[in-house]
C-alpha positions in Angstrom: 0.0 0.0 0.0 1.2 3.6 -0.8 1.7 6.4 1.7 -0.2 9.6 2.4 0.6 13.1 3.8 -2.0 14.3 6.2 -2.4 17.6 8.1 -3.5 17.6 11.8 -4.1 20.3 14.3 -1.8 19.8 17.4 -1.2 22.3 20.2 -2.8 25.1 18.3 -0.8 24.6 15.1 -1.0 22.6 11.9 1.4 19.6 11.4 2.2 17.6 8.3 2.9 13.9 8.8 3.7 10.9 6.5 1.5 7.8 7.3 0.6 4.5 5.6 -2.6 4.8 3.5 -4.5 2.4 5.8 -4.1 4.7 8.8 -6.5 7.4 7.2 -10.1 6.8 6.3 -12.7 9.5 5.6 -10.5 12.3 7.1 -10.0 10.3 10.3 -6.4 9.4 11.3 -5.6 6.5 13.5 -2.4 6.9 15.6 -0.6 4.2 17.5 0.1 4.4 21.3 3.4 5.6 22.6 4.4 2.1 23.8 4.9 1.0 20.1 8.0 1.7 18.0 6.3 4.4 15.9 9.2 4.9 13.5 9.3 1.2 12.6 5.6 0.9 12.3 5.1 4.1 10.2 7.6 2.9 7.6 5.7 -0.3 7.1 3.3 0.5 4.3 1.2 -2.6 5.0 0.7 -1.8 8.8 -3.0 -1.7 9.9 -4.4 0.3 12.8 -5.1 -1.5 16.1 -8.2 -1.3 18.3 -6.3 0.7 20.9 -5.1 3.3 18.5 -6.1 7.0 19.0 -8.5 8.7 16.5 -8.1 12.3 15.3 -9.4 14.5 12.5 -7.1 15.3 9.6 -6.9 16.7 6.0 -5.2 14.6 3.3 -2.7 16.7 1.4 -1.0 14.1 -0.8 -2.0 10.6 -1.9 -0.5 7.6 -3.7 3.1 8.2 -2.7 4.8 4.9 -3.7 7.6 4.8 -1.0 8.4 6.3 2.4 11.5 8.1 1.0 9.4 9.8 -1.7 6.8 10.8 0.9 9.5 12.3 3.1 10.9 14.3 0.1 7.4 15.6 -0.7 6.8 16.5 2.9 10.0 18.6 3.1 9.0 20.5 -0.1 5.5 21.2 1.4 7.0 22.4 4.7 9.3 24.8 2.8 6.5 26.2 0.8 4.3 26.7 3.8 6.9 29.0 5.3 6.8 31.4 2.3 3.2 31.1 1.3 2.0 34.0 3.4 4.7 36.5 2.4 4.4 35.7 -1.3 0.7 36.0 -1.2 0.9 39.5 0.4 3.5 40.6 -2.1 1.5 39.3 -5.0 -1.7 41.1 -3.8 0.1 44.4 -3.4 1.8 44.1 -6.8 -1.5 43.1 -8.5 -3.4 46.0 -6.9 -0.8 48.6 -8.0 -0.8 47.2 -11.6 -4.6 47.3 -11.8 -4.6 50.9 -10.5 -1.9 51.8 -13.1 -3.8 50.3 -16.0 -7.0 52.0 -15.0 -5.2 55.4 -15.0 -3.7 54.6 -18.4 -7.1 54.0 -19.9 -8.3 57.5 -19.0 -5.0 59.3 -19.8 -4.8 61.7 -22.8 -1.4 61.0 -24.4 -1.9 63.7 -27.2 -2.4 66.5 -24.7 0.5 65.3 -22.7 2.7 65.3 -25.9 1.6 68.8 -26.8 2.4 70.1 -23.4 5.9 68.6 -23.5 6.5 70.1 -27.0 5.6 73.6 -25.9 8.9 75.3 -25.1 7.2 77.9 -23.0 5.7 75.3 -20.8 7.3 72.8 -18.6 6.1 69.5 -17.1 5.6 71.5 -13.9 2.6 73.3 -15.5 0.8 70.1 -16.2 -2.1 69.5 -13.9 -1.6 67.2 -11.0 -3.6 64.4 -12.6 -1.4 64.3 -15.7 1.8 64.5 -13.8 0.7 61.7 -11.6 -0.3 59.6 -14.6 3.1 60.1 -16.2 4.7 58.9 -13.0 2.5 55.8 -13.1 3.7 55.1 -16.7 7.3 55.2 -15.6 6.4 53.0 -12.5 4.7 50.4 -14.7 7.7 50.2 -17.0 10.0 50.0 -14.0 7.8 47.2 -12.5 8.0 45.2 -15.7 11.8 45.4 -15.7 11.9 44.4 -12.0 9.5 41.5 -12.7 11.8 40.2 -15.4 14.8 40.4 -13.1 12.9 38.7 -10.3 11.7 36.0 -12.6 15.3 35.2 -13.5 16.3 35.2 -9.9 13.4 32.9 -9.0 14.3 30.5 -11.8 17.9 30.3 -10.5 16.6 29.8 -6.9 14.3 27.0 -8.1 17.2 25.3 -9.9 19.4 25.6 -6.8 16.6 24.3 -4.6 16.1 21.3 -6.8 19.8 20.4 -6.4 19.6 20.9 -2.7 16.5 18.7 -2.5 18.2 16.0 -4.6 21.2 16.0 -2.2 19.0 16.0 0.8 17.0 13.0 -0.6 20.2 11.0 -1.0 21.2 11.9 2.6 17.8 11.0 3.9 18.0 7.6 2.2 21.3 6.9 3.8 20.0 8.2 7.2 16.9 6.1 6.9 19.0 2.9 6.5 21.1 3.9 9.5 18.0 4.7 11.6 16.5 1.3 10.8 19.7 -0.4 11.9 19.7 1.5 15.2 16.0 0.8 15.7 16.6 -2.9 15.3 19.5 -2.9 17.7 17.4 -0.9 20.3 14.5 -3.4 19.9 16.8 -6.2 20.7 17.8 -4.5 24.0 14.2 -3.3 24.8 13.7 -5.8 27.6 17.2 -5.5 29.1 17.7 -3.3 32.2 18.9 0.2 31.4 20.3 1.1 34.8 23.9 0.3 33.7 26.9 2.2 34.6 29.3 3.1 31.8 33.0 3.3 32.7 35.5 4.8 30.3 38.5 2.7 29.3 40.9 5.2 30.8 39.2 4.9 34.2 39.5 1.1 34.3 43.2 1.2 35.1 42.4 2.1 38.7 39.7 -0.5 39.3 40.6 -3.1 42.0 40.0 -6.1 39.7 42.5 -4.8 37.1 45.3 -4.5 39.6 48.1 -7.0 39.3 48.5 -9.3 42.3 50.8 -12.3 43.0 50.7 -14.8 45.8 53.5 -17.3 46.7 52.7 -20.7 48.3 53.6 -20.8 52.0 56.8 -22.8 52.5 57.7 -22.0 56.2 56.4 -20.6 59.4 57.9 -17.1 58.7 55.8 -16.8 55.6 52.7 -18.0 57.4 53.3 -15.3 60.1 53.7 -12.7 57.3 50.4 -13.9 55.7 48.6 -13.6 59.1 49.8 -10.0 59.4 48.9 -9.3 55.7 45.4 -10.6 56.2 44.8 -8.2 59.0 44.8 -5.4 56.4 41.3 -5.3 54.8 42.6 -4.1 51.4 45.1 -7.0 51.2 42.4 -9.4 52.5 40.1 -8.5 49.7 42.8 -8.6 47.0 43.9 -12.2 48.0 40.3 -13.3 48.2 39.6 -11.9 44.7 42.8 -13.5 43.5 41.9 -17.0 44.7 38.2 -16.8 44.0 38.6 -18.3 40.5 39.8 -21.7 41.9 36.3 -23.2 42.3 32.8 -22.9 40.8 30.1 -22.4 43.5 28.5 -25.8 44.3 26.6 -26.8 47.4 28.0 -29.9 49.1 31.5 -29.8 47.6 33.0 -27.8 50.5 35.6 -30.5 51.5 36.8 -30.9 48.0 37.1 -27.1 47.7 39.0 -27.1 51.0 41.6 -29.6 49.7 42.1 -27.5 46.5 42.4 -24.3 48.4 44.9 -25.8 50.9 47.1 -27.0 48.1 47.0 -23.6 46.5 48.1 -21.8 49.8 50.3 -24.3 51.7 53.0 -26.4 50.2 52.8 -30.2 50.9 56.2 -30.1 52.4 55.1 -27.5 54.9 51.8 -29.0 55.9 53.3 -32.0 57.9 55.0 -29.5 60.1 51.6 -28.2 61.3 48.9 -29.7 63.4 45.6 -28.3 64.6 46.6 -27.7 68.3 50.4 -27.9 68.0 50.7 -31.4 69.5 53.2 -34.0 68.2 54.1 -37.6 68.8 57.8 -36.7 68.7 59.9 -34.4 70.8 59.6 -31.4 68.4 56.2 -29.6 68.7 54.4 -28.6 65.5 52.9 -25.3 64.4 49.5 -24.8 65.9 47.3 -23.8 63.0 44.3 -22.9 65.2 46.3 -19.9 66.6 46.3 -18.2 63.1 42.8 -16.6 63.4 43.0 -14.5 60.3 44.1 -17.5 58.2 41.2 -19.6 59.6 38.7 -16.8 58.9 40.0 -16.3 55.4 39.9 -20.0 54.7 36.4 -20.4 56.0 34.9 -17.4 54.2 36.4 -18.3 50.8 35.1 -21.9 51.1 31.7 -20.7 52.3 31.4 -18.4 49.3 31.6 -21.5 47.1 29.6 -23.8 49.3 27.0 -22.1 51.5 26.6 -25.3 53.6 30.2 -25.2 54.7 30.5 -24.0 58.4 33.2 -23.1 60.8 32.9 -26.5 62.5 33.4 -28.0 59.0 36.6 -26.0 58.7 38.0 -27.3 62.0 37.2 -30.9 61.3 38.7 -30.6 57.8 42.0 -29.3 59.1 42.2 -32.0 61.8 41.8 -34.8 59.2 43.9 -33.1 56.5 46.8 -32.3 58.9 46.7 -35.8 60.4 47.1 -37.4 56.9 49.5 -34.7 55.6 52.6 -37.0 55.7 50.8 -39.6 53.5 49.7 -36.8 51.1 53.3 -35.5 50.9 54.5 -38.9 49.6 51.9 -38.8 46.8 53.0 -37.6 43.3 50.4 -34.9 43.4 49.0 -35.9 40.0 45.4 -35.5 41.1 43.6 -33.1 43.3 42.6 -34.4 46.7 38.9 -35.3 47.2 36.8 -36.8 49.9 36.4 -40.6 49.7 32.8 -41.9 49.6 32.8 -45.6 50.2 29.6 -47.7 50.2 28.7 -49.8 53.2 29.3 -53.5 53.0 25.9 -55.0 53.1 26.7 -58.3 51.4 27.8 -60.1 54.5 24.6 -59.5 56.4 23.0 -62.7 55.0 25.7 -65.1 56.1 25.0 -65.5 59.8 21.3 -66.2 59.4 22.0 -68.9 57.0 24.4 -70.6 59.5 21.9 -70.3 62.3 19.2 -71.7 60.1 21.1 -74.8 59.2 22.6 -75.8 62.6 20.9 -79.1 62.4 22.3 -80.0 59.0 25.5 -81.6 58.1 28.6 -79.4 58.9 30.1 -80.0 55.5 27.0 -78.7 53.7 27.0 -75.6 55.9 30.6 -74.9 55.2 30.1 -75.3 51.5 27.1 -72.9 51.6 29.0 -70.5 53.7 32.0 -70.5 51.4 29.7 -70.0 48.4 28.0 -67.0 50.0 31.4 -65.5 51.1 32.8 -65.8 47.6 29.7 -64.1 46.1 29.9 -61.4 48.7 33.6 -60.8 48.1 33.1 -60.7 44.4 30.4 -58.1 44.8 32.6 -56.1 47.1 35.5 -56.2 44.7 33.3 -55.1 41.8 31.9 -52.2 43.8 35.3 -51.1 45.0 36.6 -51.1 41.4 33.7 -49.0 40.2 34.1 -46.6 43.1 37.9 -46.3 42.4 37.3 -45.7 38.6 34.7 -43.1 39.5 37.0 -41.3 41.9 39.9 -41.4 39.3 37.6 -39.8 36.7 36.4 -37.1 39.1 40.0 -36.3 40.1 41.1 -36.2 36.4 38.2 -33.8 35.6 39.1 -31.6 38.6 42.8 -31.4 37.5 41.7 -30.4 34.0 39.4 -27.8 35.4 42.3 -26.4 37.6 44.7 -26.3 34.6 42.1 -24.6 32.4 41.3 -22.0 35.1 45.0 -21.3 35.7 45.5 -20.8 32.0 42.5 -18.4 31.8 43.9 -16.4 34.7 47.3 -16.2 33.2 45.8 -15.1 29.9 43.8 -12.5 31.7 46.9 -11.1 33.5 48.8 -11.0 30.2 45.9 -9.0 28.6 45.9 -6.6 31.5 49.7 -6.1 31.2 49.3 -5.5 27.4 46.5 -2.9 28.1 48.7 -1.1 30.6 
């Protein structure tokens, strides 16, 4: 469907607007509500008014405009003409009135008497009556007006030619701008339902952001470094930096607190240093160990970081974890450290529960038959236990392999992030 140009009365003044043809019927214009994307709808020549659209009176100024671009060009020409219509009309009326008055005076003027008067040497134009003098001036005025009209016509022709060139250039620009506006409208429509309360930060201001500051942490190897870490964690700024630095180690998952704790301990304390520590400082030998419970800031930092990953992990869970992990630290030290430590979940042995009832049931039977039955049951139970243990071991190995791959990927991502930050600086 083509487009139309309609004129409406808004806020005490007339306004010209390009609309699809279906929007106007019998000098009644239907206008969409503000919630719609009016620019996109008004360019769709096949769009139809909805039931919730507003009605208003209008006058149709142009019809059968094939495209929106053509309608926009026609609208611009009409708006330019409307600005000059009043002045031109007044000028034309004044000019027309003076010409009519001049021609009326020419019809009643006696040219012969005027010529005789001019030929008389004893007379001068001053002796001519006022009417004749005035009529002569009118003749000169009419001739002068004709010359001025010719010059004005030439000027107007040049102006029209220049205006046509300007309109052509503007039409090309409007076509380009309409394409750009459509692209912008499509992008805005995609983000229509996204929250707009976003803060924009300039790139030059991101250098001073805390997350973009470089930070390095060395694994604790001795007691002096652990003491220094305790003092460092007392500073809130350093506390937040270290917490932000290690927060990438684990993905938040409820119920995985112990596994996260093993991973964090291996990232903060070396396996050669952990056997030198115990929870309360006690030792089976003559040399006392480092009491880890005395390092309050370290305990608080360790708990809060694990709790941020697993909300079910408590302070009591932290203490019980350290007691078990420090007790088995010597054994963990001898491991090759190929897999990340994880909690062992073994199934309860329920296969042996049926053996004793069978023996009690057959007390009166022959001893040899009972022993054979018992051996058979024992073999089946042991076979079941072995299969279950192998399955559990394979499952644990797979989980540990996945955990190591995740750690390696995370460390590579962190290293790439640091390299990018250094390049940006």
